[in-house]
Structure formats: structure tokens, C-alpha cells
C-alpha positions as CSV (number, residue, x, y, z in Angstrom):
1,M,-5.9,-12.5,-3.8
2,K,-2.7,-11.0,-2.5
3,A,-1.5,-7.5,-3.5
4,I,1.8,-5.5,-3.0
5,I,1.3,-1.9,-1.9
6,T,4.2,0.5,-2.0
7,V,4.2,4.0,-0.6
8,V,7.0,6.4,-1.2
9,G,7.4,10.1,-0.5
10,G,8.7,12.7,2.1
11,D,8.6,11.3,5.7
12,R,5.9,12.6,8.0
13,V,4.0,11.4,11.1
14,G,1.0,9.2,10.4
15,I,1.7,7.6,7.0
16,I,1.5,4.0,8.3
17,A,-1.4,4.8,10.6
18,K,-3.6,6.3,7.7
19,V,-2.7,3.6,5.2
20,S,-3.4,0.7,7.8
21,A,-6.6,2.4,9.0
22,Y,-7.8,2.7,5.4
23,L,-7.0,-1.0,4.6
24,A,-8.7,-2.1,7.8
25,Q,-11.9,-0.2,7.0
26,H,-12.0,-2.3,3.9
27,S,-11.1,-5.7,5.6
28,I,-7.8,-5.9,3.9
29,N,-5.2,-7.7,6.1
30,I,-1.6,-6.8,6.1
31,D,0.4,-10.1,6.0
32,D,3.9,-8.4,6.0
33,I,5.3,-4.9,6.1
34,T,8.6,-3.2,5.8
35,Q,9.5,0.4,5.9
36,T,12.6,2.6,6.1
37,I,13.7,6.1,5.6
38,L,16.2,6.6,2.7
39,S,17.8,10.1,2.5
40,G,14.7,11.6,4.2
41,N,12.3,9.7,1.9
42,F,9.7,7.3,3.5
43,V,9.5,4.0,1.7
44,M,7.1,1.3,2.7
45,M,6.1,-2.1,1.2
46,M,3.2,-4.2,2.3
47,M,2.0,-7.6,1.3
48,T,-1.7,-7.5,1.8
49,D,-4.5,-10.1,1.5
50,F,-7.8,-9.0,-0.2
51,S,-9.6,-12.3,0.5
52,N,-12.2,-10.5,2.7
53,A,-12.1,-7.0,1.1
54,D,-15.4,-5.3,0.7
55,T,-14.4,-3.8,-2.7
56,D,-12.1,-4.5,-5.7
57,I,-8.5,-3.7,-6.2
58,D,-9.2,-0.9,-8.7
59,S,-11.5,1.0,-6.3
60,I,-8.8,0.5,-3.5
61,R,-6.1,1.8,-5.9
62,K,-8.1,5.0,-6.7
63,E,-9.2,5.7,-3.1
64,L,-5.9,5.0,-1.6
65,A,-4.3,7.2,-4.1
66,E,-6.4,10.1,-2.8
67,V,-5.6,9.3,0.8
68,C,-1.8,9.2,0.0
69,K,-2.0,12.4,-2.1
70,D,-3.3,14.3,0.8
71,M,-0.2,13.2,2.7
72,G,2.2,14.1,-0.2
73,V,3.2,10.4,-0.8
74,E,2.7,8.2,-3.8
75,V,1.1,4.8,-3.7
76,N,1.1,1.8,-6.0
77,V,-1.3,-1.2,-5.5
78,M,-0.3,-4.3,-7.6
79,N,-1.6,-7.8,-7.8
80,E,1.0,-10.0,-6.2
81,K,1.1,-12.3,-9.3
82,V,1.8,-9.4,-11.6
83,F,4.4,-8.1,-9.2
84,S,6.1,-11.4,-9.0
85,T,6.2,-11.8,-12.8
86,M,7.6,-8.4,-13.3
87,H,10.4,-9.0,-10.9
88,R,11.4,-12.4,-12.0
89,I,14.9,-12.6,-13.2
């Protein structure tokens, strides 16, 4: 299964490192990543592969939210099929 992970919030050192390390701990591969700074806000989007994940998407969503809360950023984890359907014109 593929999932889109978005992270948004105030820019600070270590956001990509912490999110990436968390995903690696759960055997979730990052297929593609983009990040930018918009008016001082950090914005990142990742396409991830949950094929070898050691847990389910709901658990990842809850745990990653706690990791990101500690950094003062918001995270959203969405199944790629749902994301694509929502953004279809």
C-alpha cells in the first residue's frame, strides 16, 4: 500500500530527520519527497510505501502525530488511493 504523508508547521532543524527515522523504524520506504519553506512555514509531502511496514496505517498515523506534535508541526497520513480520489478534478 502507498500513502501520502504531509507535514506542515514552523520551520526548525530536524523535522525531516525525525520523520524519516520514524518511518525507517517501521520499515516504511520513502518513494518520493518534496519540501519547501513558504513564508517561514515548513511544508513537506512524501509518497511512502507501506508494503513491508511492521504495523498498520492507523497506528502510524497516531504515533507519527505524537512525534510531530513534539516538534510543533502537523502531520497527515492518507492512503494514496484516497488522496488521489480526493484530488481528482
